[in-house]
C-alpha positions in Angstrom: -2.4 14.3 44.2 -4.7 16.6 42.3 -3.5 19.8 40.7 -4.1 23.1 42.4 -3.7 26.5 40.8 -2.7 27.9 44.2 0.5 25.9 44.0 1.8 28.5 41.4 1.8 32.1 42.4 1.5 35.0 39.9 5.2 35.4 39.7 5.8 31.8 38.9 3.0 31.8 36.3 4.3 34.8 34.6 7.8 33.4 34.5 6.5 30.2 32.8 4.7 32.2 30.2 7.7 34.4 29.5 9.9 31.3 29.0 7.4 29.9 26.5 7.3 33.2 24.5 11.1 33.4 24.5 11.5 29.9 23.2 8.7 30.4 20.6 10.7 33.3 19.1 13.3 30.8 17.9 10.8 28.2 16.9 8.3 30.3 15.0 10.5 31.4 12.0 11.5 27.8 11.4 7.9 26.7 11.5 6.7 29.4 9.1 9.3 28.4 6.5 8.6 24.7 6.8 4.9 25.3 6.5 5.4 27.1 3.2 7.7 24.3 2.0 5.2 21.6 3.0 2.3 23.4 1.4 4.2 23.8 -1.9 5.1 20.1 -1.8 1.5 19.2 -1.3 0.5 21.4 -4.3 3.1 19.7 -6.4 1.9 16.2 -5.5 -1.7 17.3 -6.3 -0.6 18.6 -9.8 1.4 15.5 -10.5 -1.5 13.4 -9.2 0.7 11.4 -6.9 -1.1 8.8 -4.7 0.1 6.5 -2.0 0.8 3.0 -3.2 -1.0 0.2 -1.3 0.9 -3.1 -1.6 -1.0 -5.1 0.9 -3.3 -8.0 -0.1 -5.2 -8.5 3.1 -8.4 -6.6 3.2 -8.6 -3.7 5.7 -11.8 -2.9 7.6 -12.9 0.7 7.3 -11.8 2.7 10.4 -14.5 3.1 13.1 -16.0 6.4 14.0 -14.2 8.2 16.8 -17.1 7.9 19.2 -17.5 4.1 18.8 -17.2 2.3 22.2 -14.4 -0.2 22.3 -14.7 -1.0 26.0 -17.3 -0.4 28.8 -17.2 -2.0 32.2 -17.7 -1.2 35.9 -14.1 -1.0 37.4 -12.7 -0.2 40.8 -11.0 3.2 40.5 -8.9 5.1 43.0 -10.3 8.7 43.0 -9.0 12.0 44.1 -10.4 11.4 47.6 -7.9 8.5 47.9 -10.7 5.9 48.1 -11.5 2.9 45.9 -14.9 3.4 44.2 -16.7 1.6 41.5 -16.8 3.7 38.3 -18.1 3.0 34.8 -15.1 3.1 32.5 -15.6 3.7 28.8 -12.9 3.6 26.1 -13.8 5.0 22.7 -12.3 4.5 19.3 -10.5 7.9 19.6 -8.5 6.2 22.3 -9.7 8.4 25.1 -10.7 6.9 28.5 -13.8 8.2 30.2 -14.6 7.8 33.9 -18.3 8.0 34.7 -19.8 8.0 38.1 -22.1 5.1 37.3 -23.8 3.3 34.4 -27.0 5.2 34.9 -25.2 8.6 34.6 -23.7 7.4 31.4 -27.1 6.4 30.0 -28.5 9.8 30.9 -25.7 11.5 28.9 -24.0 13.1 31.9 -20.5 14.3 31.1 -17.8 12.0 32.5 -16.1 12.9 35.7 -12.7 12.6 34.0 -11.5 12.3 30.5 -8.1 10.6 30.5 -5.7 10.9 27.5 -2.9 8.4 28.3 -0.2 9.9 26.1 3.2 8.7 27.2 1.7 6.4 29.8 3.6 3.5 31.4 1.4 0.6 32.5 2.5 -1.5 35.5 1.0 -4.2 37.7 3.4 -4.4 40.6 3.7 -1.8 43.3 7.4 -2.2 43.7 8.0 -1.4 40.0 5.7 1.6 40.2 7.4 3.1 43.2 10.8 2.6 41.6 9.6 4.7 38.7 8.2 7.3 41.0 11.6 7.6 42.8 13.2 8.3 39.5 10.8 11.2 38.7 10.9 12.9 42.1 13.8 14.7 43.7 12.7 13.5 47.1 13.8 9.8 47.0 12.8 9.0 50.6 9.2 9.0 51.7 6.5 6.8 53.1 5.0 4.9 50.2 1.5 4.6 51.8 1.3 8.4 51.6 1.6 8.3 47.8 0.5 5.0 46.2 -2.8 3.4 47.0 -2.5 1.2 50.1 -2.5 -2.5 49.2 -4.5 -3.4 52.3 -7.6 -1.5 51.2 -7.5 -2.8 47.6 -10.8 -4.4 46.6 -9.1 -6.9 44.3 -5.8 -8.7 43.8 -5.0 -7.4 40.3 -4.1 -3.7 40.3 -3.2 -1.6 37.3 -0.9 1.5 37.7 -0.9 4.1 34.9 2.1 6.4 35.3 1.7 9.6 33.2 4.6 12.1 32.6 4.0 15.5 34.3 0.5 14.5 35.2 -1.6 12.8 37.9 -1.3 9.0 37.8 -4.4 6.7 37.7 -5.0 3.4 39.4 -7.5 0.6 38.6 -8.2 -2.7 40.3 -9.7 -6.0 39.2 -10.9 -9.1 40.9 -10.2 -11.3 37.9 -6.9 -11.8 36.1 -8.5 -12.1 32.7 -10.4 -8.9 33.1 -7.1 -7.2 34.1 -5.4 -8.6 31.0 -8.2 -7.4 28.7 -8.2 -3.9 30.2 -4.4 -3.6 30.0 -4.5 -4.7 26.3 -7.0 -1.9 25.4 -5.2 0.6 27.6 -1.9 -0.1 25.9 -3.6 0.4 22.6 -4.7 3.8 23.8 -1.2 4.8 24.8 0.4 3.7 21.5 -2.2 5.4 19.4 -2.1 8.6 21.4 1.7 8.6 21.1 1.9 8.1 17.4 -1.4 8.8 15.5 -1.1 12.6 15.3 2.6 12.5 14.2 1.8 10.0 11.3 -0.7 12.4 9.7 0.3 13.7 6.2 -1.0 17.2 6.7 1.0 20.4 6.2 0.8 21.2 9.8 2.3 17.9 11.0 5.0 17.9 8.3 6.0 21.4 9.2 5.9 20.8 12.9 8.1 17.6 12.7 10.7 19.3 10.5 10.7 22.5 12.6 11.0 20.5 15.8 14.0 18.6 14.5 15.8 21.8 13.3 15.0 23.6 16.5 16.6 20.9 18.6 19.6 20.7 16.3 20.2 24.4 16.8 20.5 23.6 20.5 23.0 20.8 19.7 20.5 18.0 20.2 20.7 15.6 17.3 19.8 12.3 19.0 16.3 10.8 18.9 13.9 11.8 21.7 11.2 9.6 23.0 9.1 12.4 24.4 8.1 13.7 21.0 4.6 12.2 21.4 1.0 13.3 21.1 0.0 16.5 19.4 2.3 19.4 18.4 1.3 21.3 21.6 2.1 18.3 23.8 5.4 17.7 22.1 6.6 21.3 22.6 5.3 21.2 26.2 7.4 18.2 26.9 10.4 19.8 25.4 10.0 23.1 27.3 9.2 21.3 30.6 12.7 19.8 30.6 14.1 23.3 30.9 11.5 24.3 33.6 12.2 21.4 35.9 15.3 22.9 37.6 13.3 26.1 38.2 10.4 24.2 39.7 12.7 22.1 41.9 14.4 25.3 43.2 11.0 26.9 43.9 9.7 23.8 45.8 9.0 24.7 49.4 7.2 22.2 51.6 7.6 20.1 54.7 9.4 16.8 54.4 6.3 14.6 55.1 4.3 15.9 52.1 7.1 17.1 49.8 6.5 14.4 47.3 2.8 15.1 46.8 3.4 18.8 46.6 6.1 18.2 44.0 4.0 16.2 41.6 1.0 18.6 42.1 3.3 21.6 41.3 4.7 19.9 38.2 1.2 19.1 36.9 0.0 22.7 37.5 3.0 24.0 35.6 2.5 21.5 32.7 -1.2 22.5 32.3 -0.3 26.2 32.4 2.4 25.7 29.8 0.1 23.7 27.5 -2.6 26.2 27.7 -0.3 29.1 26.8 1.3 27.1 24.0 -2.1 26.1 22.6 -3.1 29.8 22.2 0.2 30.7 20.6 0.3 27.7 18.2 -3.3 28.2 17.1 -2.5 31.8 16.1 0.7 30.7 14.4 -0.9 27.9 12.4 -3.8 30.2 11.3 -1.3 32.8 10.1 0.7 30.3 8.1 -2.4 28.8 6.6 -3.7 32.2 5.4 -0.3 33.1 4.0 0.0 29.8 2.1 -3.5 30.3 0.6 -2.4 33.7 -0.7 0.6 32.2 -2.4 -1.2 29.2 -3.8 -1.9 30.8 -7.1 1.9 31.6 -7.6 2.7 28.0 -6.6 0.4 26.5 -9.2 1.3 28.8 -12.0 5.1 28.7 -11.5 5.5 25.1 -10.3 7.8 24.2 -13.1 10.1 27.1 -12.4 10.0 26.3 -8.7 10.9 22.7 -9.4 13.7 23.7 -11.8 15.1 26.2 -9.2 15.1 23.5 -6.6 16.8 21.0 -9.0 19.5 23.6 -9.8 20.1 24.2 -6.1 20.3 20.5 -5.5 23.0 20.2 -8.1 25.1 22.9 -6.5 24.7 21.3 -3.0 25.6 17.8 -4.3 28.9 19.1 -5.6 29.7 20.2 -2.0 28.1 17.5 0.1 28.0 14.2 -1.9 31.7 13.2 -1.6 32.2 13.7 2.1 28.7 12.3 2.9 29.4 9.2 0.8 32.8 8.7 2.4 31.5 9.0 5.9 28.6 6.6 5.2 31.0 4.1 3.7 33.4 4.2 6.7 31.2 4.9 9.7 27.7 3.7 8.8 27.8 0.8 6.3 29.8 -1.5 8.6 27.2 -1.2 11.3 24.1 -1.7 9.1 24.1 -5.5 9.0 24.5 -5.7 12.8 21.8 -3.1 13.3 19.4 -5.0 11.1 20.1 -8.2 13.1 19.4 -6.5 16.4 16.3 -4.7 15.3 14.8 -7.3 13.0 15.1 -10.2 15.3 12.6 -9.2 18.0 10.3 -7.7 15.4 10.2 -10.9 13.3 9.5 -12.9 16.4 6.5 -10.8 17.2 5.1 -11.2 13.7 5.8 -14.9 13.7 3.9 -15.2 17.0 1.0 -13.2 15.4 1.0 -15.6 12.4 0.9 -18.7 14.7 -1.9 -17.1 16.7 -3.9 -16.4 13.6 -3.4 -19.9 12.2 -4.5 -21.5 15.4 -7.7 -19.4 15.7 -8.6 -20.1 12.0 -7.9 -23.8 12.4 -10.1 -24.0 15.5 -12.9 -22.3 13.6 -12.5 -24.7 10.7 -12.8 -27.6 13.1 -15.7 -26.2 15.1 -17.9 -25.0 12.3 -18.3 -27.4 9.3 -22.0 -26.9 8.9 -23.3 -23.7 7.2 -26.4 -23.9 9.4 -24.3 -22.7 12.4 -24.0 -19.2 10.9 -25.0 -17.3 14.1 -22.5 -19.2 16.3 -19.8 -18.7 13.6 -20.4 -14.9 13.5 -20.0 -14.8 17.2 -16.7 -16.8 17.0 -15.4 -14.4 14.3 -16.2 -11.5 16.6 -14.2 -13.0 19.4 -11.4 -13.6 17.0 -11.3 -9.9 16.3 -10.8 -9.2 20.0 -7.9 -11.6 20.4 -5.3 -10.6 23.0 -1.9 -9.9 21.3 0.1 -9.4 24.5 2.3 -12.4 23.7 3.1 -10.8 20.4 3.9 -7.4 22.0 6.2 -9.1 24.5 8.3 -10.5 21.6 8.5 -7.0 20.0 9.4 -5.5 23.4 12.5 -7.6 23.4 14.0 -4.8 21.3 14.8 -3.2 24.6 17.2 -6.0 25.3 18.9 -5.8 21.9 20.0 -2.2 21.8 23.5 -2.2 23.1 25.0 -1.1 19.8 22.2 1.4 19.2 22.8 3.1 22.6 26.6 3.0 22.4 27.1 4.1 18.8 24.0 6.0 17.7 22.3 7.0 21.0 18.9 5.9 19.7 15.8 5.6 21.8 13.9 2.4 21.0 10.5 3.3 22.6 9.1 5.0 19.5 10.1 2.1 17.3 8.4 -0.4 19.6 5.1 1.7 19.6 5.1 1.9 15.8 5.8 -1.8 15.3 3.1 -2.8 17.7 0.6 -0.6 15.8 1.5 -2.2 12.5 1.3 -5.6 14.1 -2.2 -5.0 15.5 -3.4 -3.6 12.2 -2.1 -6.7 10.3 -4.0 -9.0 12.8 -7.2 -7.0 12.3 -6.7 -7.4 8.5 -6.3 -11.2 8.9 -9.6 -11.4 10.8 -11.5 -9.2 8.4 -10.2 -11.0 5.3 -11.0 -14.4 6.7 -14.5 -13.1 7.7 -15.2 -11.9 4.2 -14.2 -15.2 2.6 -16.3 -17.2 5.1 -19.3 -15.0 4.5 -18.9 -15.4 0.8 -18.9 -19.2 1.2 -22.1 -19.0 3.4 -23.9 -17.2 0.5 -23.1 -20.0 -2.0 -24.9 -23.2 -1.2 -23.2 -25.1 -4.0 -19.8 -25.1 -2.3 -18.5 -27.5 0.3 -18.4 -25.2 3.3 -15.7 -27.0 5.3 -13.4 -27.1 2.3 -14.2 -23.4 1.6 -13.2 -22.4 5.1 -9.9 -24.4 4.9 -9.1 -22.7 1.5 -9.9 -19.3 3.0 -7.6 -20.0 5.9 -4.7 -21.1 3.6 -5.3 -18.1 1.4 -5.3 -15.6 4.2 -2.1 -17.1 5.6 -0.3 -16.7 2.3 -1.5 -13.1 2.1 -0.3 -12.6 5.7 3.2 -13.8 4.7 3.5 -11.3 1.9 2.0 -8.4 3.9 4.1 -9.2 6.9 7.3 -9.2 4.8 6.3 -5.9 3.2 5.5 -4.2 6.5 8.6 -5.5 8.2 10.8 -4.3 5.3 9.2 -0.9 5.6 9.8 -0.9 9.4 13.4 -1.8 9.2 14.2 0.6 6.4 12.7 3.5 8.3 14.3 2.4 11.5 17.8 2.1 10.0 17.5 5.6 8.5 16.2 7.1 11.7 18.9 5.4 13.7 21.9 6.5 11.6 20.8 9.7 10.0 21.2 12.0 13.1 24.7 10.6 13.6 25.7 11.5 10.0 24.2 15.0 10.2 25.9 15.7 13.5 29.2 14.8 11.9 28.7 16.8 8.7 27.0 19.9 10.1 30.2 21.5 11.6 31.7 21.5 8.1 28.7 22.7 6.1 26.3 24.5 8.4 28.0 27.9 7.9 28.2 27.3 4.1 24.5 26.6 3.6 23.2 30.3 3.8 25.4 31.1 0.9 23.3 28.8 -1.3 20.3 31.0 -0.9 21.6 33.1 -3.8 20.7 30.2 -6.2 16.9 30.5 -5.3 14.8 33.1 -7.1 13.5 35.7 -4.6 9.9 35.0 -5.5 10.4 31.3 -4.6 12.5 31.7 -1.5 9.5 30.7 0.7 8.9 27.5 -1.1 12.5 26.1 -1.2 14.6 25.4 1.9 18.4 25.0 1.5 18.4 23.0 4.8 15.8 20.6 3.5 17.6 20.0 0.2 20.9 19.5 2.0 19.2 16.8 4.2 17.6 15.2 1.2 20.9 14.7 -0.4 22.4 13.0 2.7 19.3 10.9 3.1 19.3 9.6 -0.5 22.9 8.5 0.0 22.0 6.7 3.2 18.8 5.1 1.9 20.8 3.6 -1.0 23.0 1.8 1.5 20.1 0.8 3.7 18.2 -0.6 0.7 21.2 -2.7 -0.3 21.4 -4.3 3.2 17.7 -5.1 3.3 17.7 -6.6 -0.1 20.7 -8.8 0.8 18.9 -10.0 3.9 15.8 -10.8 1.8 17.9 -12.6 -0.8 19.4 -14.8 1.9 15.9 -15.5 3.2 16.7 -13.8 6.5 13.8 -13.4 8.9 11.4 -14.7 6.3 11.7 -11.6 4.2 10.2 -12.1 0.7 11.9 -11.0 -2.5 9.5 -9.8 -5.2 10.7 -12.4 -7.7 9.4 -15.2 -5.5 5.8 -14.5 -6.4 4.5 -14.5 -9.9 1.9 -11.8 -9.3 4.6 -9.3 -8.4 5.6 -9.1 -12.0 3.0 -10.7 -14.3 0.1 -8.8 -12.7 1.8 -5.5 -13.4 2.7 -6.0 -17.0 1.7 -7.7 -20.2 2.0 -11.4 -21.0 2.9 -12.4 -24.6 0.2 -14.2 -26.5 0.3 -17.9 -26.4 2.8 -18.0 -23.5 2.5 -20.4 -20.6 1.1 -19.2 -17.3 4.5 -19.6 -15.7 6.5 -17.8 -18.3 7.9 -14.4 -17.5 5.9 -11.4 -18.6 7.3 -8.8 -21.0 7.9 -5.5 -19.1 7.3 -2.1 -20.7 10.9 -1.1 -21.4 12.2 2.2 -22.6 12.6 2.7 -26.4 16.4 2.7 -26.0 16.3 -0.8 -24.5 14.0 -2.4 -27.1 15.3 -4.6 -29.9 15.1 -3.1 -33.4 11.6 -3.3 -34.8 11.1 -5.5 -37.9 10.4 -3.9 -41.3 7.0 -3.0 -42.6 5.0 -6.2 -43.5 4.1 -4.6 -46.8 7.7 -5.0 -48.0 7.4 -8.8 -47.9 4.6 -11.3 -48.4 5.1 -12.8 -45.0 5.2 -12.0 -41.3 6.6 -14.0 -38.5 4.0 -16.2 -36.9 2.3 -15.3 -33.7 2.8 -11.6 -34.3 0.0 -9.1 -34.2 0.1 -5.4 -35.1 -3.0 -3.7 -33.8 -4.6 -0.5 -35.2 -7.3 1.3 -33.4 -8.9 4.7 -33.6 -9.8 6.0 -30.1 -12.8 7.9 -31.5 -14.5 4.7 -32.4 -15.9 3.7 -29.0 -18.1 0.9 -30.1 -15.7 -1.0 -32.4 -13.0 -3.3 -31.0 -10.5 -4.2 -33.7 -7.9 -5.3 -31.3 -9.3 -8.7 -30.5 -10.3 -9.8 -27.1 -8.2 -9.0 -24.1 -8.3 -11.4 -21.2 -9.6 -9.7 -18.1 -7.4 -11.7 -15.9 -4.4 -9.6 -16.7 -6.0 -6.5 -15.3 -7.3 -8.1 -12.1 -5.5 -8.0 -8.8 -4.1 -11.3 -7.7 -7.0 -11.6 -5.2 -9.6 -11.0 -7.8 -8.0 -13.1 -10.4 -7.9 -16.4 -8.7 -10.2 -18.4 -6.5 -8.0 -20.8 -4.6 -4.6 -19.3 -4.4 -3.8 -15.6 -4.3 -0.3 -16.2 -5.6 -1.2 -17.4 -9.1 -2.7 -15.1 -11.8 -5.1 -16.5 -14.3 -3.7 -17.6 -17.6 -3.9 -14.9 -20.3 -5.1 -15.8 -23.7 -4.8 -13.8 -26.9 -6.8 -15.0 -29.9 -5.8 -13.9 -33.4 -8.8 -13.0 -35.4 -9.0 -14.4 -38.9 -11.1 -11.7 -40.3 -10.0 -8.2 -41.3 -11.5 -5.1 -39.6 -11.2 -1.4 -40.2 -12.1 1.3 -37.7 -12.8 4.8 -39.0 -14.7 7.8 -37.7 -16.7 9.5 -40.4 -18.3 12.0 -38.1 -15.3 14.3 -38.0 -13.7 14.6 -41.4 -11.1 17.1 -40.4 -9.5 15.8 -37.2 -9.4 12.5 -35.5 -7.2 10.8 -32.9 -4.1 8.8 -33.6 -5.0 5.7 -35.6 -3.6 2.3 -35.0 -2.5 -0.4 -37.5 -4.0 -3.8 -37.3 -2.2 -6.8 -38.8 -4.3 -10.0 -38.6 -3.9 -13.4 -40.2 -6.2 -13.9 -43.2 -8.1 -17.1 -43.3 -6.4 -19.6 -45.5 -8.6 -20.9 -48.3 -8.0 -24.1 -50.2 -7.5 -22.3 -53.5 -4.9 -20.0 -52.1 -3.0 -22.7 -50.2 -2.6 -24.7 -53.3 -0.5 -21.9 -54.8 1.5 -20.9 -51.8 4.7 -21.3 -53.6 4.2 -18.7 -56.3 4.2 -14.9 -55.9 0.5 -14.5 -56.8 -2.1 -12.4 -54.9 -3.3 -15.6 -53.3 0.0 -15.8 -51.4 -0.4 -12.2 -50.4 -3.9 -12.9 -49.1 -2.6 -15.6 -46.8 -0.2 -13.2 -45.2 -0.9 -10.5 -42.5 -2.7 -7.5 -43.9 -2.2 -3.9 -42.8 -5.2 -1.6 -42.2 -4.5 2.1 -41.8 -6.9 4.6 -40.2 -5.7 8.1 -41.0 -5.4 10.8 -38.4 -6.9 13.4 -40.8 -9.6 11.9 -43.0 -10.0 14.0 -46.1 -12.8 12.6 -48.3 -11.6 14.4 -51.4 -8.1 13.2 -50.8 -9.3 9.6 -50.4 -11.2 9.9 -53.7 -8.0 11.1 -55.4 -6.0 8.3 -53.9 -8.5 5.8 -55.3 -8.2 7.3 -58.8 -4.4 7.2 -58.6 -4.5 3.5 -57.5 -6.7 2.7 -60.6 -4.2 4.4 -62.9 -1.8 2.2 -64.9 1.1 4.8 -64.7 3.3 4.0 -61.7 5.1 7.4 -62.0 1.8 9.3 -61.8 0.8 7.1 -58.9 3.9 7.8 -56.9 3.8 11.6 -57.6 0.3 11.9 -56.5 0.7 9.9 -53.3 3.8 11.7 -52.3 1.9 15.0 -52.1 2.0 15.7 -48.4 -0.7 18.4 -48.5 -3.2 16.0 -50.0 -2.6 13.1 -47.6 -1.3 14.3 -44.2 -1.3 10.9 -42.5 0.4 9.6 -39.3 0.1 6.3 -37.6 0.7 4.7 -34.2 2.5 1.4 -34.4 2.8 -1.3 -31.8 4.2 -4.7 -32.3 3.7 -7.6 -30.0 6.3 -10.3 -30.7 5.5 -13.5 -29.1 8.7 -15.2 -30.1 11.8 -15.2 -27.9 14.7 -13.4 -29.4 15.0 -10.6 -31.9 13.6 -10.6 -35.5 15.9 -8.9 -38.0 14.9 -8.4 -41.6 16.6 -6.4 -44.4 14.7 -3.6 -45.9 15.0 -1.5 -49.0 14.7 2.2 -48.4 14.1 3.8 -45.0 12.9 1.6 -42.2 9.8 3.4 -41.3 9.3 1.7 -38.0 12.8 2.0 -36.6 12.2 5.4 -35.0 11.7 4.7 -31.3 13.7 7.7 -30.1 11.7 10.2 -32.3 8.3 9.1 -31.2 6.6 11.6 -28.9 5.3 10.2 -25.6 2.0 11.9 -25.9 0.8 9.6 -28.8 -0.1 6.5 -27.0 -3.1 4.2 -27.0 -4.6 2.9 -23.8 -5.7 -0.1 -25.6 -2.2 -1.4 -26.2 -0.2 -3.4 -23.8 3.1 -2.1 -25.0 3.9 1.5 -25.3 3.0 2.7 -28.8 5.6 4.8 -30.7 4.0 7.0 -33.3 6.0 8.4 -36.3 6.8 12.1 -36.0 6.5 13.1 -39.7 4.4 12.4 -42.8 7.3 11.2 -44.9 7.4 7.8 -43.3 3.8 7.1 -44.1 4.3 8.4 -47.6 7.2 5.8 -47.9 4.8 3.2 -46.6 2.3 3.9 -49.4 5.1 3.9 -51.9 6.0 0.5 -50.8 2.4 -0.6 -51.4 2.9 0.6 -55.0 6.1 -1.4 -55.3 4.2 -4.4 -54.2 1.7 -3.6 -56.9 4.5 -3.5 -59.5 5.8 -6.8 -58.3 2.4 -8.4 -58.5 1.6 -7.4 -62.1 4.5 -9.4 -63.7 3.4 -12.3 -61.6 0.0 -12.0 -63.2 1.5 -11.8 -66.7 3.7 -14.9 -66.1 0.7 -17.0 -65.0 -1.6 -16.5 -68.0 -2.3 -20.2 -67.9 -3.8 -20.1 -64.4 -7.5 -20.8 -64.0 -9.9 -17.9 -64.5 -11.4 -18.6 -61.1 -8.0 -18.0 -59.4 -7.5 -14.8 -61.4 -10.8 -13.5 -60.4 -10.1 -14.2 -56.7 -6.7 -12.5 -57.0 -8.2 -9.4 -58.5 -10.9 -9.3 -56.0 -8.4 -9.5 -53.1 -6.3 -6.8 -54.6 -9.3 -4.6 -55.0 -10.1 -5.2 -51.4 -6.6 -4.2 -50.5 -6.9 -1.0 -52.5 -10.2 -0.1 -50.9 -8.7 -0.7 -47.5 -5.7 1.5 -48.1 
């Protein structure tokens, strides 16, 4: 059944090439536009420093090199001479199968006799099933089976494997042992899945442009439904698409005797397929190089005008939303939303069964290891057992997922969706999750082996429990991602097919809203689709969240785990480990800030206001921050991944100031520190009066100026020593002498809001005016700096008012002990020096 170039004459070959060129004329302009759009999007992500979020907790092993050998064995192979011969089969990590003449030729480095890329392959083990599939692919339905399939009589073993490949020569293998057959099928199926999907999952401009152009090209032909032959590389996907149109021509040109018509048919199809791919490869290589060079030339414009490009796209989106949103929302509500719960049930049921089977398999293997290896001296045997665990056969899990084919009645009837691609993607996710389980367990066991102080058997059991909890979370996350993508992919083509007749002709008119210089970077069609998809994704997300809230299919809601919130935000000081953390809310959602602590002699307990100058690298006036808050849940706990370590915030009794004297002109935004002063016996005895001792017991404010002017500070000290309050206020209110701004952040450990009355302007109640750029990385809450100097001037004036209040208190307490007076004066002088 080998291909022969003589099966296609020159006329037929030229016709095939002409057909390819004709179809590429329609495809090429779409691809060029989509490549520019994808390249611009990539530049935008780079400028905004967007990165993919990884929400999994199981550790993932680094991917192997493409040349790594996954399988090598001597296998019976049915060659082109229609004879069974022993061949040395090698499967590499690039999921390509090599057929070597012998093991010796492999060791010598001789190239393989055949390199098999099983894209789109179907694996069967029964001759009847295989021949039924052949009959569906061949226009000649009646023929002698022995002339086509390998004869069963001459088979060297009882366990054959048939690999049916679309438009190409099939391959046949045979095994004498059923376990060997199962292992080979497992690896061969992995090759098929990865060859089908790996290229299309890449995030490169070429792949994104190809997928979008391929979709739009088919839609122009009226083909909106999903298509299961979009597999492999871009060249192979286009070849599969163009071959559908060539098949009637090849069938018409088929001329052969009845006895060998079937073999000639498959050989002719293979020859045409290879010729088509070869011609497509040359054309696509030239096209991609052209697009790449053009994008490089426009990259400077993209980077310099990215804001204008984004604004232009946003403006276009607003115009399109006015046209599209209402009818799209109405259609989704009437024709899509009612089907989403049923679709979720049909799709999620088999998928969850497969993941549950995988969990049970993992749990059983880890329990067996815990029973068999309780002595750390068995390290060698344990490592061998862990290696076998990594090679576990997941066929039972795949069979559960394959049940999707039996649950697609509504998919086929209403949405005309092909399930094959979803099955392949799900099985890839499932296998990756199982590999992560094995690798995570292996890391924890190896860590226990290195620590002789731990009880090894208990450590292994804890490792098993921990990995299973991580599996539950990762499984839920992966399955939610699968179902959300699946529901969108199932329903989106149907929505677009319904809306396109109404809006397709209107879309070109919206090109006028795009600046001519940016027309290559913005696609009206893409923006139109994004609007529809956003409406659909909102409905899909609602359905998935409802399923999770009802604990359907063991889907986990984020609120179930403490790490999902507390590990991502700050925890109030002194709070219990189980208490909810305080999220970083927007300024408009925060409660009003309390007045300046300088207006009163007291501050609510458990409150700390922190001041820090970023230029002072060595000083840490904030107090210690518990490292547990910034660790991932895996790093932050030893026994259970789902509990974060308790945070602790210690209020320092001493006062600290942080200034930078190296740069007298400019410094970074300062921070205010309010700390509790240590209570002395002498001061506590007079807590009831308004003396300086009472002020010393209260929180103290330390200000580090943004512009440190030495001369200005000297003048300030002279003014503070003056007895004339009017002179003091006049000097301090001179903005040119003391241009100061501060960054304020208050952590309120108490539940509820704190409201205090103030005289004058509330200098801290300005959250909306604070610029976002003034923030301190040392603070847990977002800092909100004041935007003018007047507020800090009022702050200093309030200090003077406190001074005026303190002096009468001193006059009214002439009978106090001299020792107390000295202490009060000393504390007040310290406060002056600090300010």
